[in-house]
C-alpha positions as CSV (number, residue, x, y, z in Angstrom):
1,X,181.4,64.4,106.1
2,X,182.8,67.7,106.5
3,X,186.9,68.0,106.4
4,X,188.6,69.4,109.0
5,X,190.7,72.3,108.1
6,X,194.4,71.6,107.5
7,X,196.7,72.7,110.3
8,X,198.8,75.6,109.5
9,X,202.3,74.8,108.7
10,X,205.1,76.2,110.8
11,X,207.6,78.1,109.0
12,X,211.2,77.3,110.1
13,X,214.2,79.5,109.3
14,X,217.4,78.3,108.8
15,X,219.7,79.1,111.9
16,X,221.9,81.7,109.9
17,X,218.9,84.1,109.6
18,X,218.1,83.9,113.3
19,X,218.5,87.8,113.5
20,X,215.6,88.3,111.2
21,X,214.8,91.4,109.2
22,X,211.1,93.1,108.7
23,X,211.3,92.1,105.1
24,X,211.9,88.7,105.7
25,X,209.4,88.5,108.4
26,X,206.6,90.0,105.8
27,X,207.7,87.4,103.2
28,X,207.4,84.8,105.8
29,X,204.0,85.9,106.9
30,X,203.2,86.3,103.4
31,X,202.1,90.0,103.3
32,X,203.3,93.1,101.2
33,X,204.6,96.0,103.3
34,X,202.5,98.4,101.1
35,X,199.5,96.5,102.5
36,X,200.5,96.6,106.1
37,X,201.4,100.5,105.8
38,X,197.9,100.9,104.2
39,X,196.1,99.3,107.2
40,X,194.5,101.4,109.6
41,X,197.1,101.9,112.6
42,X,196.4,100.5,116.0
43,X,199.9,99.5,117.3
44,X,200.4,102.9,118.6
45,X,197.1,102.8,120.6
46,X,197.7,99.5,121.9
47,X,201.3,100.5,123.1
48,X,199.9,103.9,124.6
49,X,197.3,101.6,126.5
50,X,199.9,99.5,128.0
51,X,198.4,96.5,126.3
52,X,200.8,95.7,123.1
53,X,202.8,93.0,125.0
54,X,199.7,91.2,126.0
55,X,197.7,91.3,122.8
56,X,198.1,87.8,121.8
57,X,196.9,86.7,125.4
58,X,193.6,88.9,125.0
59,X,193.3,87.2,121.3
60,X,193.6,83.8,122.7
61,X,190.9,84.3,125.5
62,X,188.5,85.3,122.6
63,X,186.3,82.7,121.0
64,X,185.6,85.1,117.8
65,X,186.7,83.7,114.5
66,X,188.8,86.6,113.6
67,X,190.8,86.4,116.8
68,X,191.5,82.8,116.1
69,X,192.6,83.7,112.8
70,X,194.9,86.2,114.1
71,X,196.5,83.8,116.5
72,X,196.8,81.2,113.7
73,X,198.9,83.7,111.8
74,X,201.0,84.3,114.6
75,X,201.7,80.8,115.2
76,X,202.9,80.4,111.7
77,X,205.8,82.3,112.6
78,X,208.2,79.9,114.3
79,X,211.3,82.3,115.3
80,X,210.4,84.6,118.1
81,X,212.9,87.4,116.4
82,X,210.7,87.4,113.4
83,X,207.5,87.8,115.7
84,X,209.0,90.8,117.5
85,X,209.8,92.7,114.3
86,X,206.4,92.2,113.0
87,X,204.0,95.0,113.7
88,X,200.3,94.0,115.0
89,X,199.0,95.2,111.4
90,X,201.0,92.7,109.5
91,X,199.3,89.9,111.5
92,X,195.9,91.5,110.7
93,X,196.6,92.1,106.9
94,X,197.9,88.4,106.7
95,X,194.8,87.2,108.5
96,X,192.8,89.6,106.6
97,X,191.0,91.0,109.8
98,X,190.5,94.6,109.6
99,X,192.5,96.3,112.4
100,X,189.6,98.1,113.8
101,X,187.9,94.9,114.2
102,X,190.9,93.2,115.9
103,X,190.6,96.5,118.1
104,X,187.3,95.9,118.9
105,X,187.7,92.4,119.7
106,X,190.7,93.0,122.1
107,X,188.4,96.0,123.8
108,X,185.5,93.4,124.4
109,X,188.0,90.9,126.0
110,X,189.4,93.5,128.0
111,X,186.2,94.7,129.1
112,X,185.1,91.1,130.1
113,X,188.3,90.8,132.2
114,X,187.6,94.1,134.0
115,X,183.9,92.9,134.6
116,X,185.4,89.7,136.0
117,X,187.9,91.5,138.1
118,X,185.2,94.1,139.5
119,X,183.0,91.3,140.6
120,X,185.9,89.5,142.2
121,X,186.7,92.8,143.7
122,X,183.2,93.5,144.9
123,X,182.8,89.8,146.1
124,X,186.0,90.3,148.0
125,X,184.7,93.6,149.6
126,X,181.4,91.9,150.4
127,X,183.4,88.8,152.2
128,X,185.4,91.2,154.1
129,X,182.2,93.2,155.4
130,X,180.5,90.0,156.0
131,X,183.5,88.9,158.2
132,X,183.5,92.3,160.0
133,X,179.8,92.1,160.7
134,X,180.0,88.3,161.7
135,X,183.0,89.4,164.2
136,X,180.8,92.0,165.7
137,X,177.8,90.1,166.2
138,X,178.6,86.2,166.7
139,X,174.9,85.3,165.7
140,X,175.1,87.0,162.1
141,X,176.3,83.4,160.6
142,X,173.3,81.9,161.7
143,X,170.6,81.5,159.0
144,X,167.7,81.5,161.6
145,X,166.1,84.8,162.5
146,X,164.6,85.0,166.0
147,X,161.7,87.0,166.4
148,X,159.3,87.9,169.2
149,X,155.9,86.0,169.2
150,X,153.3,88.1,167.1
151,X,150.8,87.9,169.9
152,X,152.7,90.0,171.8
153,X,152.8,92.9,169.3
154,X,149.3,92.5,168.5
155,X,148.5,92.9,172.2
156,X,150.6,96.0,172.5
157,X,149.1,97.3,169.4
158,X,145.7,96.6,170.9
159,X,146.3,98.2,174.4
160,X,147.7,101.4,172.6
161,X,144.5,101.6,170.6
162,X,142.4,101.0,173.5
163,X,144.2,103.9,175.6
164,X,144.0,106.5,172.7
165,X,140.6,106.3,171.5
166,X,138.5,104.2,173.7
167,X,139.4,105.1,177.0
168,X,138.6,108.8,176.4
169,X,135.9,110.5,178.1
170,X,133.0,107.8,178.1
171,X,130.4,110.2,176.3
172,X,132.9,111.7,173.8
173,X,132.0,111.8,170.4
174,X,134.3,110.4,167.9
175,X,134.7,112.1,164.6
176,X,133.8,109.2,162.2
177,X,132.9,110.1,158.9
178,X,129.5,108.8,157.7
179,X,129.3,107.0,154.4
180,X,126.0,107.4,152.6
181,X,125.0,104.5,150.3
182,X,123.9,105.1,146.6
183,X,121.0,103.9,145.3
184,X,122.9,100.6,143.9
185,X,123.9,100.1,147.3
186,X,127.6,100.4,147.2
187,X,129.4,102.9,149.7
188,X,130.1,105.5,146.9
189,X,133.7,104.7,146.2
190,X,135.0,104.9,142.8
């Protein structure tokens, strides 16, 4: 029977280090500052896009293993002051997730959210238009379409045909093409 992975241990700091420095935070996370500096930078891009503050919400919405690793690494740091001084790249290095992969995960989650919002917006617009149509036509909500009997249309078309073609001069020759039959008996169509 497979063993469940052990829950990550929370690292609690004594109150005297509540201020927290970047070096202490790197140490708590178990990463080297040089490794974090060597990782491709995405924090500036995330900040430019205005999502740096919501990165963890987006990652929690993802079901990928890499996103779960990143969220797990962030959960290891118990003090908010240390969480706030660590760059996003530090969590990526600690979780052994390439920052570009993390950026791709964020892009996928955001794209899914935008799609959901667009669909909700389109549905809302549809409902508004439907409401306006129902207000303009009180029968619009009924699902039963009432059509005139087909017999009336057939009779009307028949009368129109008779007036145009059959009620012309009684001995008028109609231009009707004559189709000659082949030897095989078909009418010559291909």
